[in-house]
Structure formats: C-alpha cells, structure tokens
C-alpha positions in Angstrom: 78.4 114.9 99.0 82.2 115.1 99.0 83.9 115.7 95.7 87.2 114.0 95.1 89.8 115.1 92.5 90.8 112.2 90.4 94.5 111.8 90.2 96.5 111.3 87.0 99.9 109.7 86.5 102.9 111.0 84.7 105.6 108.6 83.5 108.9 110.4 82.7 111.7 109.1 80.4 113.8 107.8 83.3 114.2 104.1 83.9 111.3 102.8 86.0 110.7 106.3 87.5 107.2 107.4 88.3 105.5 110.3 90.1 101.9 111.1 91.2 100.3 114.4 90.1 96.9 115.6 91.2 96.1 118.1 88.5 96.3 118.3 84.7 99.8 118.2 83.4 101.7 119.3 80.4 105.3 117.9 80.3 107.6 117.1 77.4 108.9 113.6 77.0 106.3 111.8 79.0 103.2 109.6 78.9 100.2 110.8 80.9 97.9 108.0 82.3 94.5 108.4 83.9 92.7 107.4 86.0 95.3 105.6 88.2 92.6 104.0 90.4 90.2 102.3 88.0 87.5 100.0 89.2 84.9 97.7 87.6 81.8 97.4 89.7 79.2 94.6 89.7 76.9 96.1 87.1 79.7 97.2 84.8 81.2 95.1 82.1 84.3 97.2 81.5 86.3 100.3 82.4 89.0 102.2 80.5 92.2 104.0 81.0 93.7 106.8 78.8 97.3 107.1 77.6 98.4 110.5 76.3 101.8 111.0 74.5 103.3 114.3 75.5 106.6 113.6 73.8 107.7 114.7 70.4 108.2 111.1 69.3 105.8 108.2 68.8 105.3 106.0 71.9 104.9 102.2 71.5 103.1 100.8 74.6 102.1 97.3 75.8 99.3 96.9 78.3 98.8 93.8 80.4 96.8 92.8 83.4 98.0 90.4 86.1 96.1 88.9 89.1 97.3 90.4 92.3 97.5 88.7 95.7 99.3 89.2 98.9 100.8 86.3 100.9 103.2 86.2 103.8 103.7 90.0 103.5 104.7 89.8 99.9 102.9 91.0 96.7 102.4 88.2 94.2 101.4 88.4 90.6 100.3 85.8 88.1 98.8 85.6 84.6 95.0 85.6 84.4 92.1 85.5 82.0 89.5 87.4 84.1 90.3 90.7 82.4 90.9 91.3 78.7 92.8 94.3 77.4 91.7 96.0 74.1 94.0 96.9 72.5 97.0 95.2 74.2 99.5 97.1 72.0 99.2 100.8 71.0 101.2 103.3 68.9 100.5 106.8 70.1 101.6 109.7 68.0 103.0 112.9 69.6 100.2 114.9 71.2 97.7 112.2 70.8 95.8 110.0 73.3 94.6 106.4 73.2 91.8 104.8 75.2 92.4 101.2 76.4 89.4 99.1 77.5 89.6 96.6 80.3 86.8 94.1 79.9 85.5 91.8 82.7 85.2 88.1 81.7 84.0 86.8 85.1 81.3 87.4 87.6 82.6 88.4 91.1 80.5 86.9 94.0 78.5 89.3 96.1 80.4 91.2 98.8 83.8 90.2 97.4 86.6 92.1 95.6 89.4 90.8 93.4 92.6 92.8 92.8 94.7 93.1 89.6 97.7 95.1 88.4 97.7 96.9 85.0 101.2 96.9 83.6 101.9 99.7 81.1 105.3 99.3 79.4 107.0 101.3 76.7 108.5 98.9 74.2 111.4 99.7 72.0 110.6 99.8 68.3 112.7 98.1 65.6 114.8 100.4 63.4 113.6 100.8 59.9 116.0 100.0 57.1 115.8 103.5 55.8 116.8 105.1 59.1 120.4 106.0 60.0 121.8 104.2 63.0 121.9 107.3 65.2 118.2 108.2 64.5 117.0 106.1 67.4 116.9 107.7 70.9 119.0 104.9 72.4 121.0 103.2 69.7 124.1 102.2 71.8 124.2 100.7 75.2 121.2 100.0 77.4 117.7 100.5 76.0 115.6 102.2 78.6 112.1 100.9 79.4 109.3 102.8 81.2 106.8 100.9 83.3 104.0 101.7 85.7 101.8 99.3 87.6 98.3 100.5 88.2 95.9 98.8 90.6 92.5 97.6 89.3 89.8 96.4 91.6 86.8 94.4 90.5 83.9 94.1 92.9 80.7 92.0 93.3 77.3 93.2 94.3 77.2 95.3 97.5 80.7 96.5 97.2 82.0 99.9 96.0 85.0 102.1 97.0 85.3 104.9 94.4 83.3 108.0 93.8 81.0 107.9 90.7 79.8 111.3 89.5 77.0 109.6 87.5 75.5 108.3 90.7 74.2 110.3 93.7 76.2 108.6 96.4 78.3 109.9 99.2 81.9 108.7 99.5 81.3 108.4 103.3 79.0 105.5 102.6 81.6 103.5 100.6 82.6 100.0 101.6 85.5 100.3 104.0 88.4 98.0 105.0 88.7 96.7 108.6 92.3 97.6 109.6 94.4 96.9 112.7 98.1 97.6 113.2 101.2 97.0 115.2 104.5 98.9 115.2 107.8 96.9 115.2 111.4 98.2 115.2 114.5 96.8 113.7 117.9 98.5 113.6 116.5 101.9 114.2 113.8 101.4 111.5 110.1 101.5 112.5 107.7 99.3 110.6 103.9 99.6 110.3 102.3 96.1 110.3 98.8 96.4 109.0 96.1 93.6 108.8 93.0 94.0 106.7 90.0 91.9 107.8 87.5 93.7 105.7 86.0 92.9 102.3 87.8 95.6 100.3 91.4 96.8 99.8 93.0 99.6 101.8 95.1 102.3 100.2 96.9 104.0 103.0 98.5 107.4 102.6 99.4 110.5 104.8 100.3 108.4 107.9 100.7 110.4 111.1 100.9 109.7 114.8 98.8 111.5 117.4 100.0 112.6 120.8 97.4 114.8 122.5 96.4 117.4 120.0 99.6 117.2 118.0 99.9 115.2 114.8 103.4 114.2 113.6 103.8 113.1 110.0 105.4 109.7 109.6 104.8 109.1 105.8 103.7 112.1 103.8 102.6 110.3 100.6 101.5 106.8 99.7 102.2 104.1 102.4 100.9 101.1 100.4 98.0 98.7 99.8 96.6 96.0 102.0 94.3 93.6 100.2 91.3 91.9 101.9 92.4 89.1 104.3 96.0 90.1 104.0 98.7 91.7 106.2 101.6 93.9 105.0 104.5 95.7 106.6 105.6 99.2 105.6 108.7 101.1 106.7 108.1 104.3 108.5 110.8 107.0 108.9 114.0 105.9 110.7 114.3 106.9 114.3 110.7 108.1 114.2 109.7 107.0 117.7 106.5 105.7 116.1 106.2 102.9 118.7 105.8 105.5 121.5 102.5 106.8 120.1 99.2 105.2 121.0 97.3 106.5 118.1 97.9 106.5 114.3 95.8 107.9 111.6 95.9 107.8 107.8 93.9 108.6 104.7 92.1 105.4 103.5 91.1 105.0 99.9 89.1 108.0 98.7 87.9 109.3 102.1 89.3 112.9 102.4 89.3 112.7 106.2 92.0 110.9 108.2 90.9 107.6 109.8 92.3 106.5 113.2 93.7 103.0 113.0 92.9 100.3 115.5 95.9 99.2 117.5 96.2 95.4 118.1 
C-alpha cells in the first residue's frame, strides 16, 4: 500500500497570494489550512477542514462553497445548496485552530462525481469605538483581503480518488480519469489541451516530456484540474518545443508515479 503525505496550505498576508507546502509549517502572520484536497465519499455525510491562525492578531474568516463546472475551456462557479458550511463565519484567536464542517445535503448517483470550490476569505473587522484610529492593521488606503479556493469533490457509490488511512485500500486501485491531449502553439507559447472522458476529476502536476530515456520538465508544480467530461488548456513554458515530443507524462491526482498521457 502506498502512503501519501497530505498537503497543507499556507495563506500569507499578501493580497490574494498563496503557496503550497507539503509538511507542517510554523509561520508568523498566516493562516494554515488543511487538508487542501477534501472529499466526501458516498457513505459519508460530511467532511471537515481546519483553519489555524499563526498570526499574533485575531483572524475573521468567511467560508463558502460554490458549485464548480468547466465549459468552453473556462471555470464557472455558481451558488449552490448541495453542501452546507458550519460555521460559515469564524473568529480564530492567535495560535488557535477552528474546525469547519462541510455537510452533504444531496445523494450523488452511483459512478458520478460533483465538483465544488471552498472559498476561504479573511474579512476586515469593524473598528471598536474604544480603539484609536491607527490600531487597525490597515486603517488608511486599500484594505487587503486574503482568499484561497480549495477544491471539494463529492462522489457516488463506486467512486473514490483519495487515500483513506482508515480503510485498507491501495491508491493504485483508485478511480482514474481518462485523459487525452494535444499540444498547440501561439506566439511562441505552447499550450497543453487536455480532455477528460472519465468519471472523476484529474489534478495534473509535474508535467514532463519524454524523448528516449530523457525526461524534460515542462511544468514543475501544479498544471491544473480537468473535470469529468470537460476539456481545458494550460500554458506550458515559452519556447519549450513541447510539440516536438511524442510522449508526455504527469502526476495525476494522488498517484505517486508519473502517468503517460494519451496523445490525440
């Protein structure tokens, strides 16, 4: 059985700036969020994420869930009632953590998966009458807001993608997407055009091209997501000669081994 390290997310105090970290972190002026790949499987009614305030000041957070679809190569989000958030607003004191539950209100049909995005926002607090004007971190000019969008996948019977250490199952037997690709070029920029004809999402990362026994990195980190029945385009590196390679491979979801993509 292959063991996978669960990643965590660090949100720093820069406008809409985010980073991935794959180990425990301690960093001043930040909110730690984990896991960053939550799922709700068929037999589960809910899941949870944790928010930890590593700043020296209280953090006021709003948590929402939007339905997530992909159409014509674009991500689309809309309000939904399938998933409830409890609590939707939290005040986290310095050094404290807060659990947020995501409760499923619908039954997903067998062999299907629905996608959502969890939005975590830091909201500015109102100044108390007893506070001096300069006691707020941003009292003049633009008020900064931190945001991170975390994917949430809810599956029906017969579908699973994430490791579960309470179950004796091998990640190699997880439900996998069915991917095919083409490479296009525009103004010196190569694009990876990926279609997913499978039943579950694909999270692509660590994209590389193969020529003989040599692997050349095209994208070192996250490439992007392709939902079931959708097609998306992702920029590769400029002047990368990606179109000259017959084989591409990437890490897909939680499989630790690179998977070779099918060329259309």
